[in-house]
N, C-alpha and C positions, 0 to 999 in steps of 0.2 A: 508615529506610524511604525508598525511592527512588521518585519519581514520573516516569513516562515518558509522553510525549505525542506522538502521531502525528497531525498535522493534514493531512488529505487535502482534495482539492478538494470532495468531497461530504460526507464524514463525518470527525469527529475521534474517535480511539480513544485512550484513555489507561488506564494501569494502575499498580498499585503493587507494588513488589518488596521483599521482606525477605530478606536473606541470600541473594540470588540466586534466590529462588523467587517466582514470580508469585502474589500474594495475591488480587487481584481486578482486574477490568477493566470498562470501560464504553464505550459509543458514544453520540455525539449529533451532530446535524446541524452541519456547518460553516457559520457565518454570517460572511461575509468582513468585515463592518463591525463586528464585536464589539469592545467596549472591554475594557481590562484589568479593570475592575470587573465587567463582565458575565461574563467568563471566570472570575473569582474566585468569583462567586456560583454559577455552574454547577458548578464544581469542588467547592466546599464542600458544596453540596446533595447531589451524587452520592456524595461520600465519606461523608457522615453517614448515608446509607442503609445503609452497611456498618459503621457504628460507628467510622469513621476521622475524625480531625480534622486541620485544616490544620497544627496544631502537631506532628503525628506525622511530617510529611514533612521529612526531613533534607537531601535533595538532589533535584534535578530536571533533566530534559533534554527538549528539544523538537526534533522533526523536522517541519518545516512546508513543504508544497508551495505554500502561499499566502504570498507574501513579506510582505504587509502585516500578517499576524497574528503574525509572529515577534517584533517589538518589543512587541506587546501581551502576549504570553505572558511575555516578559522582565520587563515592567513589573508584571504580575500577581504574579510570583514575588517581586520586590523588595518589593512592597507588602504582600502577604498571607502569604508564606512566609518572609520575612526572610532570604533568601539569593539568590545570583545563579544564575539558571537557565542551564545549558549549552545552546548552540544548535548543532545539526548543520549544518555549512556549511563554507565555505572556511577553511582553517587548522586545523580540528579534527584531532587526532591519532588516527587509527584503526588505525595499524600496517599498513594496506593500501596497496600501491603502485597508483597510478592511471595506467593507460596510456591517457590521454585527451588530445586536443590541448589542450583548455582545461578543466582540472578544475573550474573555477568553474561550468561549465555542468551539472555532474552534479546532478540533483535529490537533495535529502537523503534522500527515501524510497528512491531507488535505491541510494544509498550504504549506508544501514543494512541494506537487504535483502542486499546483497553481503557485508557484514561478518558478518551473522548467519548467512547460508548457509554461508560458509566455516568459521565457528566450529562449525557443526553437523556438516559432513561431512569437514572437513580434507582436501579434495581438490578437483579440478576440478568445477565445478557451474554451473548457470544457474538464476536465479530468475525465474519468470514471475509477475508481479504483476497480478492482475485488478482494477484500480481504474477510475478515470475514463478512463484510457488503459490499454492492456495493454503492459507493459514487460518486456523480456527483458534480463537483465543477467548475462553470463557472467564467471566467475572462473577463473583458471588454477589448475593444480595447486600452483603456488608461492604462491598467495594474492594474485594481482594482478587488479585490476579491469580488464577488457579493453575495455570499451565497452558498447554496448547497441543495442537495437532497440525502437522505439516504434510502436505502431499505435493507431488509434482504439479506444476501449473498447466494451464490450457495450452499455451503456445509451446512449452517444452514438450508436452505430450504429442502435439501435432508434428513438431520437428522430428522427434524420435521415430514416429510412425513412418514418415516419408523417407527418412534417412536409412532406416533398417529394412524397409520393405520397398525394393526397387521398383515394383510395378505400381505403387500407389502414388498418385500425384499430390503436389502441394495444393492446398485450397485456401480460399478466404473464409474467415469465420462468418457465417451467416445462418439465419434460421433455417432448419431443415423443412423441406416441402411436405414431408410426411415421416412417420416413424420408420416405415420400411422404405429404404432408398431404392429408386429404380435405375440409378446410375452409380458409378463408384464414388463420384464427388458427393452425391446426396447421401450415400451410405456412410461416408466418413463424417459428414456434417451431423448426421443423426447420431452416430456413435459418440462424437465429441460432446455435442450439446446435451443429449439425454444422459450420456454417461456421467458427465460432471454434475448435472442437475440431480441425478440419482444419488451420487456420492454425497452432495450437500444435504439432501433430504435424509439420507441414512444416518449421517454423522450428527446432524442437528437432532434427529429423533432420539438417538442414543444419549446425547447430552441432556435432553429434556427428561429422559427416563431416569438419569442419574442425579440431575440437579433440581428437577421440578418442571412441570408443564408450563409454568408461567414465565420461563426465561424468554427474553426477546432476542431474536436473531437480526443482526444488522449486517448488510452487505456493503462492501466498499471495494475499491480497486478498479483499474482501467477496464478489465474484461467482465466485470459484474453485469453490465448491461446485456451481454450476450447470453448469460446463463440464468440469471435470476428469473426472467419471465417464464421459464420452464420448470421452476422448483415449486 
């Protein structure tokens, strides 16, 4: 059984695979000062809810956008899983050519997105990841990572709006009732949803103009479900 861990800035998502098939997966809040022991306790408790023990894990790999948590996950694996955890980062062999001025700058989340997307479509594609930031990572038809585009994320934008504009309330992200809002809450929802949907449409359209109309767009990330229906 393989343990895969995706440490994001906001949430940590991990799952277990057996023979290439996803068995189960979980999410919990990312705490940047977590210790190896705390990570081991969370991992053990969540696995046990599905009848899985730490001893069932034969191998593991972590992709972390939070640099200080990478050694903690490695230490956790060495102490509680009795094996060395693979870390996505500089030097890892992915089989994908990196057309980036400094490959060490590529976030591990962006790299695994690109590898997974190309493995899925076997052709030119772009991954749009709706996380703390919204990232666009295009891959060529030959399977080369071409670079990327990064914009502020949905939640960051909502927080900045309410923090900088004292009269505007905090809102829950939900589908707008109409394009033209009849209340302040509806107006903000419309702006956020249609604004980000328009951004995605515009950037993907420009990528297709540059790379070819046949590139496939793939959405991922926790907030994708809110934006993609309006693209």
